[in-house]
C-alpha positions as CSV (number, residue, x, y, z in Angstrom):
1,M,-102.7,136.3,172.3
2,P,-101.5,133.4,174.4
3,A,-99.0,134.3,177.2
4,V,-95.6,132.9,177.8
5,A,-94.2,133.1,181.4
6,I,-90.5,134.1,181.2
7,F,-88.7,132.8,184.3
8,R,-85.5,134.2,185.9
9,D,-84.6,133.8,189.5
10,W,-83.4,137.5,189.7
11,L,-85.3,139.9,187.5
12,L,-83.4,141.3,185.6
13,P,-79.6,142.0,185.8
14,F,-78.1,144.8,183.5
15,S,-76.1,142.1,181.7
16,E,-79.1,140.2,180.5
17,T,-80.5,142.7,178.0
18,F,-80.9,139.7,175.6
19,I,-83.7,138.3,177.7
20,Q,-85.5,141.7,177.7
21,A,-85.0,142.1,174.0
22,Q,-86.3,138.7,173.2
23,A,-89.4,139.3,175.3
24,D,-90.1,142.7,173.7
25,A,-89.7,141.2,170.2
26,L,-92.5,138.6,170.7
27,A,-95.3,139.1,168.2
28,R,-97.6,136.2,168.7
29,F,-97.2,135.8,172.5
30,D,-97.6,138.2,175.4
31,A,-94.7,138.0,177.9
32,V,-95.2,137.7,181.6
33,Y,-92.1,137.9,183.8
34,V,-91.9,135.5,186.7
35,G,-89.1,135.2,189.3
36,C,-88.1,135.1,192.9
37,R,-86.7,138.5,193.4
38,R,-86.5,141.9,191.7
39,C,-82.9,143.2,191.5
40,S,-81.5,146.6,190.7
41,G,-81.2,146.2,187.0
42,L,-83.2,146.4,183.8
43,E,-86.6,148.0,183.6
44,M,-89.4,145.6,182.5
45,S,-92.1,148.1,181.8
46,G,-94.9,147.0,179.5
47,H,-95.0,143.4,180.8
48,P,-96.7,142.0,184.0
49,T,-94.4,140.7,186.7
50,V,-95.1,137.9,189.2
51,L,-92.7,137.7,192.2
52,L,-92.4,136.2,195.6
53,H,-92.8,138.4,198.6
54,P,-89.9,140.8,199.3
55,G,-87.5,140.4,202.2
56,R,-87.4,137.5,204.7
57,V,-90.8,136.1,203.7
58,G,-89.7,135.8,200.1
59,R,-86.5,134.0,201.1
60,I,-88.6,131.5,203.0
61,E,-90.9,131.1,200.0
62,K,-87.8,130.4,197.8
63,I,-86.6,127.7,200.2
64,L,-90.0,126.1,200.1
65,L,-89.9,126.2,196.3
66,R,-86.6,124.5,196.3
67,T,-87.3,121.9,199.0
68,T,-90.9,121.0,198.3
69,G,-91.7,122.4,194.9
70,I,-94.5,124.5,196.4
71,A,-94.9,128.2,195.5
72,P,-98.5,129.2,195.8
73,R,-97.9,132.9,195.3
74,L,-96.1,132.3,192.0
75,V,-98.7,129.8,190.8
76,S,-101.7,131.9,191.7
77,G,-100.1,135.0,190.2
78,L,-99.4,133.1,187.0
79,R,-102.9,131.6,186.8
80,K,-104.3,135.2,186.4
81,H,-102.4,135.4,183.1
82,N,-103.1,131.9,182.0
83,P,-99.7,131.2,180.4
84,A,-99.5,128.6,177.6
85,L,-96.0,127.7,178.4
86,L,-93.0,128.6,180.7
87,H,-89.7,129.6,179.3
88,A,-86.8,129.7,181.8
89,H,-83.4,131.2,181.2
90,F,-80.3,129.3,182.4
91,G,-80.3,125.7,183.6
92,P,-80.5,126.2,187.3
93,D,-83.5,128.5,186.8
94,G,-85.1,125.8,184.7
95,A,-84.8,123.4,187.6
96,L,-86.3,125.9,189.9
97,A,-89.2,126.5,187.5
98,M,-90.1,122.8,187.1
99,P,-92.7,122.7,189.8
100,L,-94.4,125.8,188.4
101,A,-94.8,124.3,184.9
102,R,-96.0,121.1,186.5
103,A,-98.6,122.9,188.7
104,L,-99.9,124.9,185.7
105,N,-99.7,121.8,183.4
106,I,-97.9,123.7,180.7
107,P,-94.7,123.0,178.7
108,L,-91.4,124.0,180.1
109,L,-88.6,125.3,177.8
110,V,-85.1,126.1,179.1
111,T,-82.4,128.2,177.4
112,F,-78.8,127.4,178.4
113,H,-76.6,130.4,177.8
114,G,-73.0,129.5,178.8
115,F,-71.8,128.9,182.3
116,D,-74.8,126.7,183.0
117,A,-73.5,124.3,180.3
118,T,-69.8,124.8,180.5
119,A,-68.8,125.2,184.2
120,G,-67.5,121.9,185.7
121,D,-69.6,120.0,188.2
122,E,-67.0,120.8,190.9
123,T,-67.8,124.5,190.5
124,F,-71.4,123.8,191.1
125,R,-70.6,121.8,194.2
126,E,-69.0,124.8,195.8
127,S,-72.4,126.3,196.7
128,F,-75.7,125.1,198.1
129,S,-77.6,126.2,195.0
130,G,-75.1,124.6,192.7
131,R,-75.4,121.2,194.5
132,W,-79.1,121.5,194.5
133,Y,-79.0,122.0,190.7
134,L,-76.8,119.0,190.1
135,R,-79.2,116.8,192.0
136,R,-82.0,117.9,189.7
137,R,-80.3,118.1,186.4
138,K,-81.4,114.7,185.1
139,S,-85.0,115.5,186.2
140,L,-84.8,118.8,184.3
141,G,-83.8,116.8,181.1
142,R,-86.9,114.6,181.6
143,A,-89.3,117.4,182.5
144,A,-88.4,120.0,179.8
145,T,-90.3,119.9,176.6
146,S,-87.4,121.6,174.8
147,I,-83.9,122.6,175.7
148,L,-82.5,125.5,173.8
149,A,-78.8,126.2,173.4
150,V,-77.5,129.6,172.3
151,S,-74.9,128.0,170.1
152,R,-73.7,124.6,168.7
153,F,-70.9,124.8,171.2
154,V,-73.4,124.9,174.1
155,A,-75.5,122.2,172.6
156,E,-72.5,119.9,172.4
157,R,-71.7,120.5,176.1
158,L,-75.4,119.7,177.0
159,L,-75.2,116.4,175.2
160,V,-72.0,115.5,177.1
161,Q,-73.9,116.2,180.4
162,G,-76.6,113.7,179.4
163,F,-79.4,115.9,178.2
164,P,-81.7,114.0,175.7
165,E,-80.5,114.6,172.2
166,E,-84.0,114.7,170.8
167,K,-84.8,117.7,173.1
168,V,-81.7,119.8,172.5
169,Q,-81.8,122.3,169.7
170,V,-79.7,125.4,168.8
171,H,-81.5,128.8,168.8
172,Y,-79.5,132.0,168.3
173,I,-81.2,134.9,170.1
174,G,-80.3,137.7,167.7
175,V,-80.1,141.5,168.1
176,D,-82.3,144.4,167.1
177,T,-80.6,145.6,163.9
178,E,-82.5,148.9,164.1
179,Q,-81.2,149.7,167.5
180,F,-77.7,148.4,166.8
181,K,-76.9,150.0,163.4
182,S,-73.8,151.5,161.8
183,S,-73.2,155.1,162.6
184,Q,-72.4,157.8,160.1
185,L,-70.2,159.5,162.7
186,R,-66.5,159.6,162.4
187,R,-64.9,156.7,164.3
188,E,-62.5,157.5,167.0
189,K,-59.2,155.7,167.8
190,I,-60.9,153.7,170.5
191,V,-60.6,150.0,171.3
192,L,-63.8,149.1,173.2
193,F,-64.3,146.3,175.8
194,V,-67.8,145.5,176.9
195,G,-68.4,142.8,179.5
196,R,-68.2,141.8,183.2
197,L,-64.8,142.2,184.8
198,V,-64.4,138.5,185.6
199,E,-61.8,135.9,184.5
200,K,-63.8,134.5,181.6
201,K,-63.9,137.8,179.8
202,G,-60.1,138.0,179.4
203,C,-59.7,141.8,179.9
204,E,-56.2,141.2,181.3
205,Y,-55.1,140.0,177.8
206,L,-56.5,143.1,176.1
207,I,-54.7,145.4,178.5
208,R,-51.4,143.6,177.7
209,A,-52.2,143.7,173.9
210,M,-52.8,147.5,174.1
211,E,-49.3,148.3,175.4
212,P,-47.4,147.9,172.1
213,I,-50.3,149.5,170.2
214,Q,-50.1,152.6,172.4
215,R,-46.3,152.8,171.9
216,E,-46.9,153.1,168.1
217,M,-50.2,154.9,168.2
218,P,-50.3,156.8,171.5
219,E,-53.6,158.5,170.5
220,T,-55.4,155.1,170.7
221,E,-57.6,154.8,173.9
222,L,-58.9,151.7,175.6
223,V,-62.4,152.1,177.0
224,I,-63.6,149.3,179.3
225,V,-67.3,149.2,179.8
226,G,-68.4,146.9,182.7
227,D,-67.8,146.1,186.3
228,G,-67.0,143.1,188.4
229,P,-64.7,141.6,191.1
230,L,-61.5,142.1,189.0
231,R,-62.0,145.8,188.4
232,G,-59.4,146.8,191.0
233,P,-56.6,144.5,189.8
234,L,-57.3,145.3,186.1
235,E,-57.2,149.1,186.8
236,N,-53.8,148.6,188.5
237,L,-52.5,146.6,185.5
238,A,-53.7,149.3,183.1
239,K,-52.0,152.0,185.2
240,S,-48.8,150.1,185.0
241,R,-48.8,149.5,181.3
242,L,-51.0,152.0,179.4
243,R,-51.1,155.7,178.6
244,R,-54.7,156.2,177.7
245,F,-57.6,154.2,179.2
246,R,-60.8,154.6,181.1
247,F,-63.1,152.3,183.1
248,T,-66.7,153.5,182.8
249,G,-68.3,150.9,185.0
250,S,-71.7,149.3,184.1
251,Q,-73.6,151.2,181.4
252,D,-77.2,151.0,180.1
253,S,-78.0,149.8,176.6
254,A,-78.1,153.3,175.2
255,S,-74.6,154.1,176.4
256,V,-73.2,150.8,175.1
257,R,-74.7,151.5,171.7
258,D,-73.2,155.0,171.8
259,W,-69.7,153.6,172.5
260,M,-70.1,151.1,169.7
261,S,-70.9,153.9,167.3
262,R,-67.8,155.8,168.3
263,A,-65.2,153.0,168.7
264,S,-63.0,151.5,165.9
265,V,-62.7,148.0,167.2
266,L,-64.5,145.9,169.8
267,C,-62.3,143.5,171.7
268,T,-63.7,141.3,174.5
269,P,-61.1,138.4,174.4
270,S,-63.0,135.7,176.3
271,I,-61.2,132.6,177.6
272,I,-62.1,129.4,179.3
273,A,-61.9,130.1,183.1
274,A,-60.4,127.8,185.6
275,S,-63.9,126.7,186.6
276,G,-64.5,125.5,183.0
277,D,-66.9,128.5,182.4
278,A,-66.6,129.5,178.7
279,E,-68.3,132.0,176.4
280,G,-71.4,130.3,175.2
281,F,-71.9,132.6,172.3
282,G,-71.3,136.3,173.2
283,M,-74.2,138.7,172.3
284,V,-71.8,141.6,172.5
285,F,-70.1,140.4,169.3
286,I,-73.2,140.4,167.2
287,E,-74.3,143.7,168.8
288,A,-70.9,145.2,167.7
289,Q,-71.1,143.7,164.2
290,S,-74.7,145.0,163.8
291,S,-73.3,148.4,164.6
292,G,-70.6,148.1,161.9
293,L,-67.9,147.6,164.5
294,P,-65.3,145.0,163.6
295,V,-64.4,142.5,166.3
296,V,-61.1,141.1,167.6
297,S,-61.3,138.3,170.2
298,F,-60.0,134.8,171.0
299,S,-61.2,131.7,169.2
300,S,-62.8,130.4,172.4
301,G,-66.1,128.7,173.2
302,G,-69.0,129.7,170.9
303,I,-67.3,132.9,169.6
304,P,-66.4,131.4,166.2
305,E,-70.2,131.0,165.6
306,A,-70.7,134.7,166.2
307,V,-67.7,136.1,164.3
308,R,-66.4,135.2,160.8
309,H,-62.6,135.1,161.2
310,G,-60.9,137.1,158.4
311,Q,-64.3,138.5,157.2
312,S,-66.0,140.4,160.0
313,G,-63.3,140.1,162.7
314,Y,-60.2,138.4,163.8
315,L,-60.0,135.5,166.3
316,A,-56.6,134.9,167.9
317,P,-55.5,131.6,169.6
318,E,-56.8,131.7,173.2
319,K,-54.6,133.8,175.6
320,D,-52.2,134.8,172.7
321,W,-52.2,138.5,173.5
322,V,-49.4,139.2,170.9
323,A,-51.6,137.9,168.1
324,L,-54.5,139.8,169.6
325,S,-52.4,143.0,169.5
326,N,-51.3,142.4,165.9
327,Y,-54.9,141.9,164.8
328,L,-56.0,145.1,166.6
329,A,-53.2,147.0,164.9
330,K,-54.3,145.8,161.5
331,L,-57.8,147.1,161.9
332,L,-56.7,150.4,163.4
333,V,-54.3,151.2,160.6
334,D,-55.9,149.7,157.4
335,R,-59.0,151.7,156.7
336,E,-60.0,149.7,153.6
337,L,-59.7,146.5,155.6
338,W,-61.8,148.1,158.4
339,A,-64.5,149.1,156.0
340,S,-64.7,145.6,154.5
341,F,-65.0,144.0,157.9
342,S,-67.5,146.6,159.0
343,Q,-69.8,145.8,156.1
344,A,-69.4,142.1,156.4
345,G,-70.3,142.2,160.0
346,R,-73.5,144.1,159.4
347,N,-74.4,141.7,156.6
348,L,-73.7,138.7,158.9
349,V,-76.1,139.9,161.6
350,E,-78.8,140.9,159.1
351,T,-78.8,137.5,157.5
352,T,-78.2,135.2,160.5
353,F,-78.7,137.0,163.8
354,N,-81.6,139.4,163.2
355,L,-83.7,139.5,166.4
356,K,-87.1,139.7,164.6
357,V,-86.3,136.7,162.4
358,Q,-84.9,134.7,165.3
359,T,-87.8,135.5,167.6
360,E,-90.2,134.3,164.9
361,K,-88.3,131.0,165.0
362,L,-88.7,130.9,168.7
363,E,-92.4,131.5,168.5
364,R,-92.7,128.5,166.2
365,I,-90.8,126.4,168.8
366,Y,-93.3,127.7,171.4
367,E,-96.2,126.7,169.2
368,E,-94.8,123.2,168.5
369,A,-94.3,122.7,172.3
370,I,-97.9,123.7,173.0
371,L,-99.2,121.5,170.2
372,A,-97.1,118.5,171.3
373,K,-98.5,118.9,174.9
374,Q,-102.1,119.0,173.5
375,L,-101.5,115.9,171.4
376,I,-100.1,114.0,174.4
377,E,-103.1,115.0,176.5
378,R,-105.6,114.0,173.8
379,G,-103.8,110.7,173.4
380,S,-104.0,110.1,177.1
381,K,-107.7,110.9,177.3
382,S,-108.4,108.7,174.3
383,H,-106.5,105.9,176.0
384,E,-108.5,106.4,179.2
385,A,-111.8,106.4,177.2
386,N,-110.9,103.2,175.4
387,A,-109.9,101.6,178.7
388,Q,-113.3,102.5,180.1
389,L,-115.2,101.2,177.1
390,T,-113.2,98.0,177.3
391,G,-114.1,97.7,181.0
392,V,-117.8,98.2,180.2
393,A,-117.8,95.7,177.4
394,S,-116.2,93.0,179.5
């Protein structure tokens, strides 16, 4: 089978299970991971990995890659696997991977997931790597064979940024419906949050929404799965307002699935952060719905594409924690409504966000990109041959 090089600067954070799941689901391509550094995160067993040297040498190699486009270790490592194309995740990583695709003469595909399409330019200008990306964003639009957006919302933002319309297409990643499936266990009075503890995920509003719920239903517990820079302030807020809550920190996929099988409602009320960063789609919402877990959130970013308001979940106006609280209460009290939403969510994922089906679509995109590259090269060779014949004849 042909190989696809899957590029990520850091391989591979715990929060990026969607990249791992997509690579594992490939049926007509073999995945090869390529990146600059290995981080303490997901296991990538079963797939070869190509990395820069560790430590100081690797940092120097990354600087050379950014400044000169030269990365002999990555190029030589990839040549051993003869990839047919390179698929980078996140815009800045796509820009970093451009020289590799050029050196290997293979198509470059880039998936934009959220912050890379929604955060304002001023946010990128705050860091060296961000400024570097802004200088290369137009070049990325020209170099990429295809630019994939995880939602229509993200696609629209990419067009505003000037990416070529003919290259931008929406591709929902999907989830493994066999791994995330409805449990026969009795559901507990748990409202579950899963996400990084950062401004965009809106955990503050959930804590506020839980206060009136716990006054009426004191047995209801808030479980917050995830970690991040706001954990301390959020724990203090919860201590001042709530009776029952727990912060579990980051958890592996199996633990997240277990919580989703026990909880009654998932609530990750994402908002648009001050930087402009917005929820591009929200894999956690379709993971929950695949698990038969109804969702309550805000109608923000790409979330309305993942959740059917009034059918598989409720979407409150952004930052309206009172409406959020009312929606949570409905699903915690009305068991018939809960059952209807649970089934509708599972049906939605099976028909629209099934990982196997979505990965088959991705592989067709891969094949189209490879074919387009071959046709361009054949046309170029034919043009050169005709020019040579013309020169001989004259």
